[in-house]
C-alpha positions as CSV (number, residue, x, y, z in Angstrom):
1,M,68.2,78.9,139.7
2,Q,71.6,80.3,138.9
3,A,73.7,78.4,136.3
4,V,77.3,79.0,135.3
5,F,78.7,77.8,132.0
6,L,82.5,77.4,132.5
7,D,83.6,76.9,128.9
8,K,81.0,78.2,126.5
9,G,83.9,78.8,124.0
10,T,84.1,75.1,123.3
11,F,81.0,75.6,121.0
12,S,81.3,77.3,117.6
13,E,80.8,81.0,117.4
14,G,77.3,81.8,116.3
15,I,75.7,78.7,117.9
16,D,72.8,79.9,120.0
17,L,73.1,78.6,123.6
18,P,70.2,80.2,125.5
19,A,69.6,79.5,129.2
20,P,67.2,76.5,129.6
21,A,63.8,77.3,131.0
22,G,63.9,77.7,134.8
23,I,67.3,79.4,135.0
24,S,66.9,82.9,136.2
25,N,70.6,83.9,136.4
26,Y,72.8,82.6,133.6
27,I,76.5,83.4,133.7
28,T,78.8,82.3,130.9
29,H,82.6,82.2,130.5
30,N,84.2,81.4,127.2
31,D,87.0,79.6,129.0
32,T,87.9,78.7,132.6
33,P,91.5,77.7,133.4
34,Q,92.0,74.5,135.2
35,D,92.3,76.1,138.6
36,D,90.2,74.8,141.5
37,Q,90.1,78.1,143.4
38,L,89.0,80.0,140.3
39,I,86.3,77.4,139.6
40,I,85.0,77.7,143.1
41,E,84.9,81.5,142.9
42,R,83.0,81.4,139.7
43,C,80.5,78.8,140.9
44,Q,80.1,79.6,144.6
45,D,76.5,80.8,144.2
46,A,75.5,78.4,141.4
47,Q,73.0,75.6,141.7
48,I,73.9,74.3,138.2
49,I,77.3,74.1,136.5
50,F,77.7,73.5,132.8
51,T,81.1,72.1,131.7
52,N,82.4,70.6,128.6
53,K,86.0,69.8,129.4
54,V,86.8,71.7,132.6
55,K,87.5,69.2,135.3
56,I,85.4,69.3,138.5
57,S,87.3,67.6,141.3
58,A,86.1,66.3,144.6
59,E,87.7,69.3,146.3
60,V,85.7,71.7,144.2
61,I,82.5,69.9,144.8
62,A,83.0,69.8,148.5
63,K,83.3,73.6,148.6
64,L,80.1,74.4,146.6
65,P,77.2,73.7,149.1
66,K,74.6,75.3,146.8
67,L,75.4,73.0,143.9
68,K,72.6,70.7,142.8
69,L,73.5,69.7,139.2
70,I,76.6,69.3,137.1
71,Q,75.5,69.2,133.5
72,I,78.3,68.0,131.1
73,T,77.8,69.4,127.6
74,A,79.2,66.2,126.1
75,T,78.9,62.4,126.4
76,G,82.1,61.6,128.2
77,M,81.9,62.0,132.0
78,N,85.5,61.4,133.1
79,N,86.2,65.1,133.8
80,V,83.9,65.1,136.9
81,D,84.4,63.2,140.1
82,Q,81.3,61.0,140.1
83,E,81.8,59.6,143.6
84,A,82.0,63.1,145.0
85,C,78.7,64.0,143.2
86,A,77.0,61.0,144.8
87,A,78.4,61.7,148.2
88,H,77.1,65.3,148.2
89,D,73.8,64.4,146.5
90,I,74.6,66.3,143.4
91,A,73.0,65.1,140.1
92,L,75.4,64.5,137.2
93,Y,74.0,64.6,133.7
94,N,75.7,64.2,130.3
95,V,74.3,64.4,126.8
96,A,74.3,61.3,124.5
97,G,73.2,60.7,121.0
98,Y,73.5,64.2,119.6
99,A,76.5,63.4,117.3
100,V,75.1,60.3,115.6
101,K,75.7,61.9,112.2
102,S,78.7,64.1,112.9
103,V,81.1,61.5,114.5
104,P,80.4,58.6,112.0
105,E,80.9,60.9,109.1
106,H,84.1,62.3,110.6
107,T,85.3,58.7,111.2
108,F,85.1,58.0,107.5
109,M,86.8,61.3,106.6
110,L,89.8,60.2,108.7
111,M,89.6,56.7,107.4
112,L,89.4,57.7,103.7
113,N,92.2,60.2,104.1
114,A,94.5,57.6,105.6
115,M,93.7,55.0,103.1
116,R,94.0,57.2,100.1
117,A,96.8,59.5,101.4
118,G,94.6,62.5,101.0
119,I,96.7,65.1,102.9
120,Y,99.8,63.8,101.2
121,Y,98.4,64.2,97.7
122,H,96.9,67.5,98.5
123,Q,100.3,68.8,99.4
124,K,101.8,67.4,96.2
125,V,99.3,69.4,94.2
126,I,100.0,72.7,95.8
127,D,103.7,72.5,96.4
128,G,104.6,72.0,92.7
129,T,105.5,68.3,93.0
130,W,102.9,67.2,90.5
131,E,103.8,69.9,88.0
132,N,107.5,69.0,88.3
133,D,106.7,65.4,87.8
134,G,105.1,66.0,84.5
135,N,102.8,63.0,84.4
136,F,99.0,63.4,84.3
137,C,98.7,61.7,87.8
138,L,100.8,60.9,90.9
139,L,100.5,57.4,92.4
140,D,103.6,57.0,94.4
141,I,101.6,56.1,97.6
142,P,99.1,53.3,96.8
143,L,95.4,54.1,97.1
144,I,93.4,51.6,99.2
145,D,89.7,51.0,98.6
146,L,87.3,50.4,101.4
147,E,85.3,47.8,99.5
148,D,86.1,44.2,100.4
149,K,88.1,45.3,103.4
150,T,87.3,44.2,107.0
151,L,86.5,46.8,109.6
152,G,86.9,46.0,113.2
153,I,84.8,48.2,115.5
154,I,85.7,48.5,119.2
155,G,82.8,50.1,121.1
156,I,79.3,49.2,119.8
157,G,77.0,52.0,120.9
158,T,74.8,54.2,118.8
159,I,77.8,55.7,116.9
160,G,79.5,52.3,116.4
161,K,76.3,50.9,114.9
162,R,76.0,53.9,112.6
163,V,79.6,53.4,111.5
164,T,78.6,49.8,110.8
165,D,75.8,50.9,108.5
166,I,78.1,53.2,106.5
167,A,80.9,50.7,106.3
168,R,78.5,48.1,104.9
169,A,77.3,50.6,102.3
170,F,80.9,50.9,101.2
171,G,81.0,47.1,100.8
172,M,83.1,46.4,103.9
173,T,82.8,43.4,106.2
174,V,82.3,44.5,109.8
175,L,83.4,42.8,112.9
176,W,82.1,43.9,116.3
177,A,84.8,43.3,119.0
178,E,83.7,41.8,122.3
179,H,85.3,43.2,125.4
180,Q,88.9,42.2,125.8
181,G,89.2,38.8,127.5
182,R,85.5,37.9,127.3
183,T,83.7,35.2,125.3
184,P,81.5,36.8,122.6
185,R,78.0,37.4,124.0
186,N,76.3,36.3,120.9
187,D,76.8,35.8,117.1
188,D,76.9,39.5,116.5
189,Y,80.2,39.8,118.3
190,T,83.7,38.5,117.6
191,A,86.5,37.8,120.1
192,F,88.6,40.9,120.7
193,D,91.9,39.2,119.7
194,E,90.3,37.8,116.5
195,V,89.1,41.2,115.5
196,L,92.6,42.6,115.9
197,A,94.0,39.8,113.7
198,R,91.4,40.0,110.9
199,A,90.8,43.7,110.5
200,D,92.2,45.8,107.7
201,V,90.9,48.9,109.5
202,I,90.1,49.3,113.3
203,S,87.9,52.1,114.5
204,L,87.6,53.0,118.2
205,H,84.3,54.2,119.7
206,C,84.5,53.0,123.3
207,P,84.6,55.1,126.5
208,L,87.8,55.8,128.4
209,N,87.8,53.9,131.7
210,E,90.1,51.6,133.7
211,Q,89.4,48.8,131.3
212,T,90.1,50.7,128.1
213,E,93.0,53.0,129.1
214,H,95.8,52.2,126.7
215,L,93.8,49.4,125.3
216,I,95.8,49.9,122.1
217,N,99.3,49.2,123.3
218,K,102.5,47.3,122.3
219,D,100.9,44.0,123.1
220,T,97.6,44.5,121.3
221,I,99.3,46.1,118.4
222,A,101.4,42.9,118.0
223,K,98.2,41.0,117.4
224,M,97.3,43.2,114.4
225,V,98.7,40.9,111.8
226,K,97.3,42.7,108.8
227,K,99.0,46.0,109.6
228,P,95.7,47.9,109.7
229,I,94.7,51.5,109.5
230,L,93.6,52.7,113.0
231,V,91.0,55.4,113.5
232,N,90.4,57.0,116.9
233,V,87.4,59.2,117.5
234,A,86.8,58.0,121.1
235,R,89.4,59.2,123.7
236,G,93.1,59.8,123.3
237,G,93.9,57.8,126.4
238,I,92.6,54.6,124.8
239,V,95.8,54.6,122.7
240,D,99.3,54.5,124.0
241,S,100.8,57.3,121.9
242,Q,104.3,56.1,122.1
243,A,103.4,52.5,121.2
244,L,101.3,53.7,118.3
245,T,104.0,56.0,117.1
246,D,106.6,53.2,117.2
247,A,104.2,50.9,115.4
248,I,103.7,53.4,112.5
249,H,107.5,53.9,112.3
250,N,108.2,50.2,112.2
251,G,105.4,49.3,109.9
252,Q,103.2,47.3,112.3
253,I,100.4,49.7,111.6
254,S,99.9,51.3,108.2
255,G,98.2,54.5,109.2
256,Y,96.4,56.5,111.8
257,G,93.5,58.9,111.8
258,S,92.8,60.6,115.1
259,D,90.5,63.3,116.5
260,V,91.6,62.8,120.1
261,F,94.9,62.8,122.1
262,E,96.1,61.9,125.5
263,Q,96.5,65.6,126.3
264,E,94.4,68.2,124.7
265,P,95.3,70.5,123.1
266,I,98.1,68.2,121.9
267,I,101.5,69.1,123.4
268,T,104.6,69.8,121.3
269,N,106.5,66.7,122.6
270,D,103.6,64.3,122.0
271,P,105.3,61.4,120.0
272,L,102.4,61.4,117.6
273,L,103.6,64.7,116.1
274,T,106.7,62.9,114.7
275,L,104.2,61.3,112.3
276,K,103.0,64.7,110.9
277,D,104.5,64.0,107.4
278,H,103.5,60.4,107.2
279,P,101.2,60.0,104.1
280,R,98.7,57.9,105.9
281,V,98.4,60.0,109.1
282,I,95.8,62.6,109.6
283,F,94.8,64.5,112.8
284,S,91.9,66.7,113.7
285,P,91.5,68.9,116.8
286,H,88.8,66.9,118.8
287,N,86.0,68.3,116.6
288,A,84.4,65.1,115.2
289,W,81.4,65.8,117.4
290,G,80.9,69.4,116.3
291,S,79.0,69.8,113.1
292,R,76.6,72.7,113.4
293,S,73.5,70.5,113.5
294,A,75.1,68.3,116.2
295,Q,75.8,71.3,118.4
296,E,72.3,72.6,118.0
297,T,70.9,69.2,118.8
298,L,73.1,68.8,121.8
299,W,71.8,72.1,123.3
300,Q,68.2,71.2,122.6
301,M,68.6,67.9,124.4
302,L,70.6,69.5,127.3
303,S,68.0,72.3,127.7
304,Q,65.1,69.8,128.0
305,Q,66.8,67.7,130.7
306,V,68.0,70.7,132.7
307,S,64.5,72.2,132.6
308,A,63.0,68.9,133.7
309,F,65.5,68.8,136.6
310,I,64.5,72.3,137.7
311,D,60.8,71.4,137.5
312,N,61.4,68.3,139.6
313,Q,63.3,70.3,142.2
314,A,60.4,72.8,142.4
315,T,58.0,69.9,142.9
316,K,60.1,68.5,145.7
317,S,60.2,71.9,147.5
């Protein structure tokens, strides 16, 4: 089978990404612009497409009659038209569970930096502020401990559960948020609004869909009575960027650590960039998933399921 990888460059340089067994013609592109005609041209003879973030529309799918499988090299599947895949009998796979170390650890990197003003104090060391102050330490922005704080987690999958384990090791109380508007399914879960009200820190780990788009908005922020730190390693669209920015500026939220944005790469007029000098704000460029071991694990898992798909196709024929 022929396979085309549209955006191999989303992986780190030096990560080995060999063709899975069963692929005889393996074509890779470091990057593919979001142009339907170009995607069609590059994939017209492919039975398999690999894509990380390149969007595959219904129009593209309809013009690729040889296509049998779209393999997303990530967990999120909102960049491919799933209904079109079903209509054209095209399999759609993602990869889940590869970043169960990388994303939780990145979550706490963002959380700790926000709570202890890490970027702010780093800058004060290197720009001469500390030297000019003359004291043995700087403490103009209070340092906040994790221990004894309440962490609210929205999105209780494998990663959310791992974040729970780490948080409890820090001595935090953890609340699992039930879906908005629903009664908690069991004693492990707490009503969504109650989590917003009780949490000192809120960490987002849910998928982006119709129910979660702009889940964090002006109204839900108003329910966060403890002015929490917010961490987003899920999807940018879960947070209303303008509402979040306003909440930071007016003190409704104390800080924000985010790895994801509504448009990626972030655009220059994104309101979040007005927070760039805030001592409790830290951004990373959607790389929480990407430790070296996580990338290698992802490709191993992907290769196994793609090869199994090819074997299954051969059996059918």
